Wavefront OBJ file of the C-alpha trace (Angstrom):
o trace
v -3.627 -10.379 -13.456
v -1.440 -7.297 -13.822
v -4.354 -5.391 -15.384
v -6.478 -6.176 -12.309
v -3.846 -4.614 -10.039
v -3.784 -1.513 -12.208
v -7.604 -1.234 -12.105
v -7.651 -1.324 -8.285
v -8.403 2.123 -6.933
v -9.814 3.444 -3.677
v -13.405 4.295 -4.562
v -15.326 6.514 -2.144
v -18.396 7.387 -4.213
v -20.972 4.705 -4.946
v -24.263 4.326 -6.803
v -27.398 3.024 -5.072
v -27.114 -0.368 -6.823
v -26.942 -3.200 -4.310
v -24.074 -5.670 -4.104
v -25.576 -9.175 -4.152
v -25.145 -11.839 -1.496
v -23.353 -13.982 -4.089
v -20.856 -11.168 -4.715
v -20.311 -10.718 -0.979
v -19.680 -14.448 -0.594
v -17.122 -14.374 -3.419
v -15.368 -11.399 -1.818
v -15.249 -13.154 1.562
v -14.090 -16.376 -0.089
v -11.191 -14.463 -1.672
v -10.424 -12.856 1.698
v -10.288 -16.180 3.498
v -7.543 -17.556 1.237
v -5.183 -14.671 2.035
v -1.759 -15.634 3.367
v -1.521 -15.937 7.134
v 1.485 -16.224 9.445
v 1.710 -19.838 10.653
v -1.688 -20.303 8.966
v -3.417 -18.946 12.074
v -6.111 -17.148 10.020
v -7.142 -14.979 12.995
v -9.610 -12.838 11.042
v -13.338 -12.582 11.558
v -15.706 -10.357 9.616
v -18.821 -8.328 10.245
v -20.816 -7.778 7.053
v -22.970 -4.649 7.258
v -25.697 -3.715 4.764
v -28.111 -1.842 7.041
v -28.041 1.834 5.991
v -28.565 3.079 9.571
v -25.600 1.060 10.802
v -23.456 2.150 7.839
v -24.281 5.760 8.703
v -23.141 5.207 12.314
v -19.923 3.541 11.132
v -19.258 6.430 8.756
v -18.987 8.754 11.756
v -16.342 6.845 13.736
v -13.420 8.685 12.156
v -12.623 11.876 10.370
v -12.038 10.064 7.043
v -14.749 7.367 7.089
v -17.705 9.370 5.754
v -17.792 7.368 2.501
v -18.861 4.246 4.428
v -22.440 5.559 4.626
v -22.734 5.505 0.823
v -21.507 1.939 0.374
v -23.851 -0.907 -0.515
v -22.041 -3.133 1.950
v -19.108 -2.752 4.296
v -16.973 -5.524 5.705
v -15.380 -4.870 9.076
v -12.156 -6.841 9.545
v -11.436 -7.953 13.099
v -9.142 -10.393 14.889
v -8.367 -11.584 18.370
v -4.688 -10.724 19.035
v -4.353 -13.702 21.384
v -4.923 -15.931 18.327
v -1.937 -14.507 16.448
v 0.775 -11.951 17.084
v 0.651 -11.255 13.331
v -3.021 -10.312 13.244
v -2.378 -6.845 11.765
v -0.310 -8.245 8.891
v -2.760 -11.090 8.288
v -5.807 -8.812 8.292
v -4.039 -6.313 6.032
v -3.482 -9.084 3.489
v -7.181 -9.964 3.807
v -8.051 -6.336 3.047
v -5.875 -6.515 -0.071
v -7.778 -9.589 -1.230
v -11.071 -7.773 -0.601
v -9.814 -4.833 -2.692
v -8.781 -7.097 -5.557
v -11.886 -9.307 -5.631
v -14.109 -6.223 -5.458
v -12.195 -4.797 -8.428
v -12.452 -8.138 -10.225
v -16.241 -7.912 -9.914
v -16.363 -4.357 -11.269
v -17.044 -2.955 -7.805
v -15.360 -0.115 -5.988
v -13.799 -0.511 -2.564
v -12.058 1.659 -0.001
v -10.309 1.057 3.327
v -11.782 3.026 6.222
v -9.103 3.062 8.888
v -10.022 2.156 12.456
v -6.747 0.968 14.004
v -3.931 3.453 13.999
v -1.486 5.472 16.033
v -3.529 8.649 16.030
v -5.126 9.943 19.195
v -8.501 8.587 18.059
v -7.434 4.921 17.937
v -9.062 3.833 21.152
v -12.185 5.871 20.517
v -12.628 4.603 16.955
v -12.241 0.956 17.919
v -14.526 1.342 20.930
v -17.139 3.014 18.735
v -17.048 0.266 16.107
v -17.134 -2.436 18.790
v -20.157 -0.793 20.408
v -22.055 -0.233 17.140
v -21.511 -3.843 16.000
v -21.501 -5.570 19.393
v -17.959 -6.899 18.823
v -16.493 -8.587 21.904
v -13.797 -6.601 23.721
v -11.022 -9.139 23.134
v -11.232 -8.463 19.380
v -9.375 -5.657 17.648
v -10.762 -3.853 14.628
v -8.374 -3.136 11.776
v -10.612 -1.408 9.251
v -13.930 -1.041 7.492
v -13.883 -2.044 3.804
v -16.639 -0.070 2.049
v -17.845 -1.733 -1.162
v -20.278 -0.732 -3.892
v -20.721 0.091 -7.536
v -18.527 3.074 -8.446
v -20.448 6.285 -9.095
v -17.727 7.593 -11.415
v -15.503 5.953 -13.996
v -12.495 4.305 -12.376
v -9.324 5.214 -14.249
v -6.636 2.518 -14.000
v -3.122 3.283 -12.831
v -0.741 4.060 -15.678
v 2.640 2.558 -16.420
v 4.110 5.684 -14.809
v 3.188 4.206 -11.415
v 6.291 2.040 -11.845
v 9.244 4.008 -10.465
v 12.642 2.483 -11.090
v 14.200 4.931 -8.585
v 12.213 3.228 -5.802
v 14.009 -0.060 -6.429
v 17.315 -1.011 -4.819
v 19.053 -4.149 -5.976
v 21.045 -6.393 -3.641
v 21.827 -3.485 -1.255
v 20.471 0.021 -0.712
l 1 2 3 4 5 6 7 8 9 10 11 12 13 14 15 16 17 18 19 20 21 22 23 24 25 26 27 28 29 30 31 32 33 34 35 36 37 38 39 40 41 42 43 44 45 46 47 48 49 50 51 52 53 54 55 56 57 58 59 60 61 62 63 64 65 66 67 68 69 70 71 72 73 74 75 76 77 78 79 80 81 82 83 84 85 86 87 88 89 90 91 92 93 94 95 96 97 98 99 100 101 102 103 104 105 106 107 108 109 110 111 112 113 114 115 116 117 118 119 120 121 122 123 124 125 126 127 128 129 130 131 132 133 134 135 136 137 138 139 140 141 142 143 144 145 146 147 148 149 150 151 152 153 154 155 156 157 158 159 160 161 162 163 164 165 166 167 168 169 170
């Protein structure tokens, strides 16, 4: 399992090879077993394969251009009234999507939608409008997935930094 974590990278360049429906189902299945506060599981997903829609989504933020090149993107949403821990829960879901994509030899990258920047409201409104997401739902991110265009180099052992670890107290 440790080798899978080390292989996980944010991949923003993809080939034209399509991700299959079976692969998408496996990724979503992995996402849906993510931990959830009080087991509320507030997440809902929009799976997008249409190239025109992916192109629109790629323009919602300054750093989401890679979405247009993905084979499929999964938009992670939740209704905050279902759980006050929706951000944490959906972030764990995104981690599962990253890891299952990596497990399948796919590349994946988080395209941020929710955030504290001045674009937050505009980005979420844009994604909601493009995908017809009801207003009571929040959008955390767009997970772009596809076959990596370039070789993915795993993290090295140097990623482990003992100086980042505090034991018992700071």
